[in-house]
N, C-alpha and C positions, 0 to 999 in steps of 0.2 A: 385776949379774944377768946370767945367761947367756941366750942366745937361746932355748934349750929351755924354761927356766923361765918366760921371758916369754910364749912361745906357750901354755904350759899355763895360765898365769894369764889370758891374754886369752881362750882358749877357755872356761875356767870362768866368766868374767864374762859371756861371750856366752850361755851356757846358763842362768846364774842370773838374768840380767836379766829375761827374760819371766816367769819364775817369781815373782820379787819383785813384778812389776807385778800379777800375778794374786792375790797374797796380800793386796794392799791391799783393805780393805773397800769394798764398793759404796756409793755415796752413798745416803742415806736418801730414799725417795720422798717427794714433797711434795704434799699436798692443799691446794688453794686453796678456802677457805670464803667464800662471798659471800652477804651477806644485807642486806636493806633495813631490818632491825630495829635496835633499840638493842643494844649489846653486852650479852649476858647469858650468859656461859660456864657459869653454874650452872643454866640453865633445864632443865626436863624434856626438851625436845627435844635439847639439847646432851648431856645425860646419856645419852639413848638412843643418840645418834650415837656417843659414845665407847664405850658398852657394845657396840654393834654392831661397831665396829672391834675391840674386845677379843675378842669371840666369834669373829671371823675371824682372830685371832692377831696383831693390830696394836695396839700400845700407843703412844700419842702420846709422842714424845720418845725412844722406844726403837727402834721399827720404822718409824715414819712421822712426818714433820713436818707440821704444819698451819699454814698462813698464813691468818689470819683478817682479813676485811675487812667492816666494818659501815658502812652508809651512814647509820645513826642516823635513819631515817625520811625521809631526803632521797633520793628516787628519782633525782633529777637527778645525784647523785654516783655512781650505780652504773656507768655506762660507764667512767669514769676508774678506778674500783676494779677493774673487770674487766680493763681494759687493763694495770693494774699487776700483777695476777696472771699474765697472759699473759707480760708482760715478765720476770717473775720466773722463768718457765720451769717452772711447776708441772706435775705429771704428770696431774692430774685436778682438775676444778673441781666443787665441790658448791654448787649455787645454790638458794637458798630463795626461793620466791614470784616476785615481779617481777624479781628478780636474774637469773633464767633468761634473760630477753630480753637483758640487758646481756652476759651470758656468751656467748650465741649470737652476738651481733654482734661480740664481741671476737675469736673464734677459730672456725675450722672444722676444726682439727686436734686440739686438746686435748679429750679426752673430758669431757663435762659430764653430771652427774647432777643432776636437779632434783626439787624438791618443789613442787607447784603446786596452788593451791586451786581452779582452774577447769578447763575443758576445754582441754588443751594442743593438741589438733588444731584446734579452733575459734579458739584464740588465735594459731595460726600457729607454735607452738614446734616441733611435729613433724608429719610427713606423715600418720601414722596410728598407732593404738595397736599394731597388729600389727607394723608396720614403720616405726618412727619415722624412720629415715633419718638421714643426717649423723652428727654426733658427739654427739647428745643422746639421753638416755633418762631415765626417772624415774618418779615416782609422782604421781598426780593425785587430789585429793580433790574429787570432783564436787559442788560446793556447791549449784549451782542446782537439781540434781535432788532435793536433800534439803529444799529450801525448803517445799514443801507439807506434809511431815511435821513440820517445825518448827512451822508454824502450827497444825497439828492438835494437837500436844502443848501448845502455849501455850493453845489454846482449851479443852483438857481441864483444864489447871491453873487457869485463870481463866475459868470458863464464862460469867460475866457481861460480860466484856470484849468490846467490839465494834470498838474502834479499836486498831490496832497500828502501831508505828513500826518502820522498818527503817533501820539506819545502815549505809552502805556507803562504800567508797572509790570515788569517781567515776572515778578514773584507772586502776583495776584492770581488766584485760581482760575478766573474767567478770561485771562489775557489771550490764551490761544484761540478761544472761540471768537473773541472780538477781532483779532487779526484775520482769521479766516473769513469772517463775515465781511470785513472791510476789503480784503483782497477780491472776493467774489463780486462785491458791489462795484469796485473800481473797474474790474474787467468788463462787467456788464455795461458800465457807463463809458468805457473806452478811455479811462483815465489811468495815469500812472500813480502809483502809491509808494510811499517811502516808510520803512519800518525800522 
């Protein structure tokens, strides 16, 4: 091979190398899904999650990968599962319920979207509704505020009932507020309540 041919080949390789690097497909983004529940990929909530992704143009396995972590009702396993997702280098963590606390404690850089049944401000997940701060945002289902309405509906469904029982998770951050709201609503209605 002559020197001139060698230089042309070398220059061509130098120009083509960055182009070949750009032609390689970008790695698929990975969502870390963290839940304290039992694994139920066919649940209505999971169907809604996948449908929402699809509506946004993301199909699991084609445009986005999802790493599922379920603690199967054992809240004490959540910190290790959250750390596992962080170690995996996921691009986003979707945390359901109490899993939001484990995700928050595991990372301050990976974005976390949570679904929470209580008041995330009172529970210490976010600074405020308007400005959550940090790397967390999400949806809250304010359960305590709905408690009086639930008691009213129960009273209308079973007008003769005067004793109602409330089952709650004593370890859940919003439990105290739910109990207080239910006790106040029961007193107002003249009902007895059991906790």
